[in-house]
N, C-alpha and C positions, 0 to 999 in steps of 0.2 A: 504494500500500500504506500502511495505517495500522496501527501496532503499539501494543499495550497491554503495557507493562512492569509485571510484577506482576499478571498476569491471574489470575482465579480467586476473588477476593474478591467481596463483594456489589457494590461499585462497579464493579470490572472487568467482572463479568458483565453488569450492566445497561448499562454503556458499550458493550460489544460489540454488544448488541442495538440500542442507539441509533445506532451508527455505520452500520448498514445503510441508514439514510436517505441517507447520503453516499457510501458505497462498498461494494462486495462483496468487496474485497480487504482482509481483516482478519487480522492476525497476533497470536496470543496467545502471550506470552512469560512463562514462569515455570519453576520447577524441575519441576513436574508439570502441564503445561497440559492443559485439557480443552476440547473444542469447545463453543461456545455456539450458533453458527449453522452451518447446513450450508455447508461450503466453507471454514470458518475454517482458517488455516494455523497449525500448532502448532510452537513452537520451545522446546526445553528449554534453559534457561540459568540460570546463577547470576549475579545482578547484581553480586555482589562481584568477579567475574572480568571485568576490562576487555575481554578478548578475546571473552568470551561476549556482552557488551553490543554490541560493535562488529559482530560477526557477526549478531546478532539484528536490527540496524537497517539492514542492507544493503538497498538498493532501497526504502527507506521514505521517505515524504514527511512524515508526522506521527507523533510518538511521544507516548504518554500515560503518565506515571509515576504509577501507582496502587498501588504495592507497599504491603503492610501487614505490618510486622515484628511479632514477638511483643511484647506490651505490657510491656516491661522496659527501664528506663532504660539499663542497662549495654549491652544489645544495640543500642539506638538509638545510643548514643555510639560504639560500635565500628563499626557498619555503615552508618548513614545517610550520613555524610560521604563514605565510599568509593563508595557507590551513586550519590550525586549527582555526584561528580567523574567517575565512569565514564560516566554518561549524558550529562553536559555535553560531555565530550571526544568521545564517539562521535557526538553530534549535530552538533558543530562540524565534525568531519572529513568527515562525509557530507552536510552541508547538510540536516539533518533538523529540522523544526520540533518544539518541545517544549511540551507542556501538563503542568504539574505539579499533581496533586491534593493540596492542602495542608489543614491545619487551623488553629486559632486559638491554639494553645498559646503562641505567642511574644508575644501581645498583653499590654500593660501592664494588670494586673488592675483598676486604678482606672478604666479606660475601657470595661469590658465592658457597661455599661448602654446603649451605643449604638455598636456596633462597625461601622466603615466600613473601606474599603480604606486610609484614611489613619491608622488607629489605630496609635499608636507601639508599637514592640517594646520590651519590658522584662519578660522572663519571670521567674517566681519558682520554677520547677520545673526539674528536670534534663531532663525530656523537652521542656520549653519552650525551654531553651537549645539543644538539638539542632535543634529546628524553626527557631529563629531563625538558627542557623549555616547550615543548608542553604538556607533561603529567601534569606538575604543573599548566599550564594555565587551563586545563580542570578540574583538581581537585579543583581549586579555584572557578570555576563556580558551581561545584557540591556542595562544602561546603557551599556556599551562598544560595543554593536552587534555583539558577537561571535556572537550567537545569537538567532534568532527564537523567542521563548518567551512563554508566558503562565502566570500562576499562577491556578489555580481553587481558591478557598478555601471550605471548608464549615464550618458550625457542627457541633456534635454532630448525628448523624443517626439516623434511624429509618426502618423500612420494608423489608419483604421479607426472606426468609431469606438467609444464616444469621442467626439472631437473637442478635447480639452487641452491640447498642447498650445503653448504660446504661439508657435508658428502657425497653427491652424486657425486660432482665434484672430491673430493679427493680419494674416495674409489670405489664406484659403477662404475663410468665411466672409471676409470683407469683399473679396472679389466676387464671390458667389452672390452677394447682395448688392453688387454694382457700386461698391464703395472703394475708396482709396485703401491701399495696403498701409499698415502702420509698422513702424520699426522703432526700437528704442535707441536713443543716444546718437548713433551714427550708422550710416549705411556702408561704411568703409571697412569694417572689421569682419574677419572670417568667423563663422559660428557653426560648430558641429551640431548635428542632430542625429540621434540613433533611431533607426527604423524599428518600429515596435515588433514586427515579425522576427527580425534578426535578434532582438533582445530576448524575446520569449524562447526562441529555438535555442539560443546560446545558454540561457538559464537552465533549460532542460538538459542540455549536454553536460553542464557543470554538475548538476545533481546526480547524474548517472556515470560520472567519471571519477575513479578513485584518485587520480592525480590532481584533481581540481581542489581537493580539500586541504585546508590549512593555508589557503592563498586568497588574495584579492585579485579579481579579474575585471578588466575593463571590457565591457560587452562590445561585440564587433560593430564598428562605426566607420563609414567610408572616410578615407583620408582626404586631405586638401579640400576642406569644406568651402562652399561659396561665401562671399561677403553678403551683407544684408541686401545690397543692391542686386547682386547676382541671384540670390534666393528669390527675390520678388520678380525679377525678369524671367527666371525659369518657371515659376508658378504661373505668371501671367501668360506665358506662351502656351502652357498646357491647358489653361482654362480659357484660352482664346479671348484674353482681355488686354486692353492697352495698359502699358506700364504707367501706373499712378501710385505715388507713395508719399507719405508724410512722416517726418521724424518726430517722435515724442521726446522732447528734451527732458533731462533728468530733473530739472527744476519744476517742470510741469507735473511730473509724476508725484513729486512731493506735495504740490498744491492740490492736485486731484485727490491725493490720499486723505486730505482733511475732510472730504465729503463722501469718499467711496472706500469702503473697507477692503474690497478686492485690490484696488489700486494701492492702498496703503500697504497691504501685505506683499504685493509685488514690488513695491518701491525699494525695499531693502535688498532686492536681488538685481537691481538695475545695473550694478557694477559689472555684471556678466556681459553687458552689451557695449560698454565703453572701452573695450580692449579686445584683443584676439582671444577667441575661445575655441581651442583646438584640442580634441579628445583623441588620444593615441591608444589604439586597441591592438597594437602589433603583437603583444604577448599572447593574447587569445587566438588571434588569426594564425600565428605560427604554430602554436601548441595543438590546435584542433583543425588545422588546414581549412579555415573558414573564410570565405570571401564575403565581406559585407555588401549589402544592396547599394548599388550606385545611386547617388542623389537623383540623377535624371530619371531612373527607373522608379524610385520611391515616390517622387513627386507625381509622376504619371499615374501611379496607382491611386494615390490619395486624391488627385484632381478628378479622377473618374467617379469618385464617390459624390463629388459636388456637382458634377455636370448632369443636366437633365438629359433624357434619352435623345432628344432632337439636337443636342449640342455635342454629344460625345461621338 
């Protein structure tokens, strides 16, 4: 049995499909789980409750922690440490291997131009500090040999519904509504995005590869990413739209944050757009002979979701 803790999100759903290559015994765990594959086992659980987590992982060989909490720093501060502790303890007690689906918020901003698994932690955001805390907690258990675990780290991602990524909200969705594309800070910097199908397939590979455990892995992401301008041009071309873009300056995001909670929460992460943001996944690609989806191919697939039948 392999269990997905926090099933139901875009990564969790794609992971459930990818795991069918390795097992037909898949358990989906969330507060309101829904089957992805025929035969999926559904377990209702709140990961804040240690007993729920323990019960959800009974008779499980591998667990994948893919939970997505609401994008609020306060919620992350309150819930993430508890969730991580509950999952670590349940895995240790029942000898369950763990794969944690992580992001890059804890990385030192001055190193974003070439992020590798060795990039130092030094976050400047509240959400980044939470991610550093829970990643370090897991790394501590891994280093002591108390738990077989791997960290699967992704860049910002895009691809397939639900359409919640920044790239899709700022560009794809705006073009679909005949609006200008938006981009933060500057159009001149490169910005990596991980294709969700690659992220899910690679996470499944890690969970089913003995050599993956005890390591942090950057999930496969195409190299030489486009700049903001090039992203918008690429997407405009696939969606048959004229290039129309506006830059949302950093100062404006702070001002809008006074009136909009979502913009306030996003505002502390804007530094990711005022510099090069290049995610290096060479370690995974070489170790598992995996070629990431090219940006042009990924954009074409996502654009197809937005185009009406008579446009595509």
